[in-house]
C-alpha positions in Angstrom: -0.1 0.0 0.0 1.6 3.3 -1.0 2.4 5.8 1.7 -0.2 8.2 0.8 -2.9 5.6 0.9 -1.7 4.5 4.4 -2.0 7.9 5.6 -5.4 8.4 4.2 -6.5 5.1 5.7 -5.2 6.0 9.0 -6.8 9.5 9.1 -10.2 8.0 8.5 -10.0 5.0 10.6 -8.4 6.4 13.8 -11.1 8.9 14.5 -13.5 6.2 14.2 -11.9 4.0 16.4 -11.3 6.5 19.2 -15.1 7.4 19.0 -16.2 4.0 19.2 -13.8 3.4 22.3 -15.3 6.6 23.9 -19.0 5.6 23.4 -18.0 2.0 24.8 -16.8 3.6 27.8 -19.7 5.8 28.2 -22.0 2.6 28.0 -20.0 0.7 30.5 -20.1 3.5 33.1 -24.0 3.9 32.5 -24.2 0.1 33.1 -22.3 0.3 36.1 -24.8 2.8 37.8 -27.8 0.9 36.2 -30.6 0.5 38.8 -29.4 3.0 41.2 -32.0 5.3 42.1 -30.7 8.7 43.0 -32.6 11.7 44.5 -32.2 15.2 45.1 -34.4 17.8 46.9 -34.1 21.6 47.0 -36.6 23.9 49.2 -37.1 27.5 47.9 -35.1 30.1 49.3 -38.0 31.9 51.0 -39.8 28.7 52.0 -41.8 28.7 48.8 -41.8 25.8 46.4 -38.7 23.9 45.5 -38.3 20.6 43.7 -37.9 17.0 44.1 -36.0 15.0 41.5 -35.0 11.1 41.3 -33.2 9.5 38.3 -32.2 5.9 37.5 -30.4 4.4 34.4 -32.3 1.4 33.4 -31.0 -1.2 30.8 -34.0 -1.0 28.4 -34.8 1.0 25.4 -36.2 4.5 26.2 -39.3 3.8 24.3 -40.3 0.7 26.2 -39.5 2.6 29.5 -41.9 5.3 28.5 -44.6 2.9 27.4 -44.5 1.1 30.6 -44.5 4.4 32.8 -47.5 5.5 30.9 -49.4 1.9 31.0 -48.5 2.0 34.9 -49.9 5.4 35.3 -53.0 4.6 33.1 -53.5 1.3 35.1 -53.7 3.1 38.3 -56.1 5.7 37.3 -58.1 5.6 40.6 -54.8 6.6 42.6 -53.0 8.7 40.0 -54.4 11.1 37.2 -52.5 11.5 33.8 -52.2 15.2 33.2 -50.1 15.4 30.1 -48.4 13.0 27.6 -46.0 13.8 24.9 -44.9 10.8 23.1 -42.6 12.5 20.9 -40.2 13.7 23.9 -41.3 10.7 26.1 -42.8 12.8 28.8 -45.6 12.1 31.3 -47.1 14.4 33.7 -49.3 13.1 36.5 -50.8 13.7 39.9 -52.2 11.9 42.9 -54.4 14.9 43.7 -52.1 16.5 46.2 -48.9 16.1 44.5 -47.8 16.7 40.9 -44.8 15.0 39.0 -43.6 14.4 35.5 -41.2 11.9 34.1 -39.2 11.8 31.0 -37.3 8.7 29.5 -34.0 9.7 27.9 -32.2 7.3 25.6 -28.4 6.9 26.4 -28.1 4.1 23.8 -30.3 1.7 22.0 -30.9 -0.5 25.1 -30.0 2.1 27.8 -32.3 4.8 29.3 -32.1 7.6 32.0 -35.5 7.9 33.8 -35.9 11.2 35.4 -38.9 12.0 37.6 -39.2 15.4 38.9 -42.0 17.0 41.4 -42.4 20.5 42.8 -42.4 21.0 46.5 -45.0 22.7 48.4 -43.8 23.7 51.8 -47.3 23.2 53.2 -47.4 19.5 52.1 -45.3 16.3 52.6 -42.5 15.8 50.5 -43.1 14.3 47.0 -39.9 12.2 47.3 -42.2 8.9 48.0 -44.1 9.7 44.9 -41.4 10.4 42.6 -39.4 7.3 43.9 -42.5 4.9 43.8 -43.0 5.6 40.1 -39.4 4.9 39.2 -39.7 1.5 41.2 -43.0 0.7 39.6 -41.5 1.0 36.2 -38.5 -1.0 37.2 -40.7 -3.7 38.6 -42.5 -3.9 35.3 -39.5 -4.1 33.2 -38.1 -6.7 35.5 -35.1 -4.6 36.5 -33.7 -4.3 40.0 -33.7 -0.8 41.2 -32.7 0.3 44.5 -32.6 3.7 46.2 -29.1 4.9 47.0 -28.9 6.5 50.5 -25.3 8.3 50.2 
């Protein structure tokens, strides 16, 4: 193979190999934290509002995670009411009457999803953390994926 052809080949192949290796490392890291439910809560500065967020990485396609979450909410319509549904963005908003939350299934790869559930905090009501975490655990149970709450 002439020198110029080798140079051209190396110039084209090397970036591809580096990109694939970086993507493989990202997927490996995401799989390592798969199933760990992480939570965060922030109260408002003046005692007003705030937010509750929980996330988990699930080894399943984002569309499947979204569909299961939507099915779970619809199946429990006596306890939880569907407020909004955006299939294109894989977002579902729901409420139990006292607390409202939204979830979004974000693809990290073909078979890897970050599920984010968020709720606003009302200082006059109990924390919505249990509602947020319970919704994630329901999706994990339906997908037959083990998810555990991390208490760091």
